[in-house]
C-alpha positions in Angstrom: -102.6 -25.9 -17.2 -99.0 -25.3 -15.9 -97.8 -24.5 -12.5 -94.5 -23.1 -11.6 -93.2 -25.0 -8.6 -90.3 -24.0 -6.5 -88.3 -26.6 -4.7 -85.2 -26.4 -2.6 -82.5 -28.5 -4.3 -80.4 -30.8 -2.2 -77.5 -28.5 -2.8 -79.4 -25.7 -1.0 -80.2 -23.6 -4.0 -83.7 -22.7 -5.2 -84.7 -24.1 -8.6 -87.9 -23.8 -10.5 -89.6 -26.9 -11.9 -92.4 -26.6 -14.5 -94.9 -29.4 -14.2 -97.7 -30.0 -16.7 -101.0 -31.3 -15.5 -101.2 -34.9 -16.6 -103.5 -37.8 -15.7 -100.8 -39.1 -13.5 -100.3 -35.8 -11.6 -104.1 -35.5 -11.1 -104.3 -39.1 -9.8 -101.4 -38.4 -7.4 -103.1 -35.3 -6.1 -106.3 -37.2 -5.6 -104.4 -39.9 -3.7 -102.6 -37.3 -1.5 -105.9 -35.6 -0.7 -107.4 -39.0 0.2 -104.6 -39.5 2.7 -104.9 -35.9 4.1 -108.6 -36.6 4.4 -107.8 -39.0 7.2 -106.3 -36.2 9.2 -109.3 -33.9 8.4 -111.4 -36.5 10.3 -109.2 -35.5 13.3 -109.9 -31.8 13.0 -107.1 -30.8 10.6 -107.8 -28.3 7.8 -106.3 -29.1 4.4 -104.5 -26.1 2.9 -105.7 -25.0 -0.5 -102.3 -25.2 -2.2 -100.4 -28.3 -3.3 -97.0 -29.1 -4.7 -96.5 -31.6 -7.5 -93.7 -32.7 -9.8 -91.7 -35.7 -10.8 -89.5 -37.7 -8.5 -86.6 -39.9 -9.4 -84.9 -42.4 -7.1 -81.8 -40.7 -5.4 -83.1 -37.2 -6.3 -85.3 -36.0 -3.5 -87.3 -32.7 -3.7 -87.2 -30.2 -0.9 -89.9 -27.6 -0.1 -89.4 -24.7 2.2 -92.4 -23.9 4.5 -93.1 -21.4 7.2 -94.7 -23.0 10.3 -96.0 -21.6 13.5 -95.5 -22.9 17.0 -98.6 -24.1 18.6 -100.1 -25.5 15.4 -100.0 -29.1 14.4 -99.1 -30.0 10.8 -99.2 -33.1 8.6 -97.5 -33.2 5.2 -99.1 -35.9 3.0 -97.5 -37.1 -0.3 -98.6 -39.7 -2.8 -98.0 -41.1 -6.2 -99.8 -43.6 -8.4 -96.7 -45.1 -10.0 -96.5 -48.9 -9.8 -94.0 -50.2 -7.2 -93.3 -46.7 -5.9 -92.3 -46.1 -2.3 -92.4 -42.6 -0.9 -91.0 -41.0 2.2 -91.6 -37.6 3.8 -89.0 -36.2 6.2 -89.0 -32.8 8.0 -86.0 -30.6 8.8 -85.4 -27.5 10.8 -84.0 -24.3 9.3 -80.4 -25.6 9.8 -81.1 -28.8 7.9 -81.3 -31.1 10.9 -83.9 -33.9 10.7 -86.8 -33.4 13.2 -88.4 -36.0 15.4 -91.9 -36.4 13.8 -94.7 -38.8 13.5 -94.3 -40.8 10.3 -96.7 -42.7 8.1 -95.5 -44.8 5.2 -97.5 -47.2 3.0 -95.9 -47.8 -0.3 -97.1 -45.1 -2.7 -98.1 -42.7 0.0 -96.3 -41.2 3.0 -96.9 -38.5 5.6 -95.0 -36.7 8.4 -96.6 -34.9 11.3 -95.1 -32.2 13.5 -95.8 -29.7 16.2 -93.0 -27.1 15.9 -91.4 -25.7 19.0 -90.7 -22.4 17.3 -92.2 -20.4 14.5 -90.0 -20.2 11.4 -88.6 -21.8 8.3 -88.7 -25.6 7.9 -88.0 -28.0 5.1 -90.0 -30.9 3.8 -88.1 -33.6 1.9 -90.1 -35.9 -0.5 -88.2 -38.8 -1.8 -88.7 -41.9 -4.0 -87.3 -44.9 -2.1 -88.2 -47.4 -4.7 -89.7 -47.6 -8.1 -89.1 -45.7 -11.3 -89.6 -42.0 -12.0 -93.0 -41.0 -10.6 -95.4 -38.0 -10.6 -96.1 -37.0 -7.0 -98.2 -34.5 -5.1 -97.8 -33.1 -1.6 -100.5 -31.4 0.4 -100.5 -30.3 4.0 -102.9 -30.0 6.8 -102.9 -28.0 10.1 -104.9 -27.4 13.2 
């Protein structure tokens, strides 16, 4: 099964990435859902969709999302690659980093936010350490 994934490149241009379902990508999704499950215990609902692909050190992936003021969001990412370290960072529509709650534990990371205004936001997923790695990102809201 193939999914067409759209990420915002660091240059600000949209690019499509075609990711095949592999054992690694399925394991990364399972790991991301496990992390998001911790937020579900606090009343967050996990969105049906997910984003996956391959990360390389120094080449972060950006995802554009529409968020609504008054809601609370958590973006959870994971990989199963050995020695991988992930980070998730949130940005406003002008590309400025946002103050958010962060969780980071090696091969998984999350960022939480309650946006002040409804609108367009960006999520950056980056590989801080390790080799090329399949990743998956899911998000939760309440």
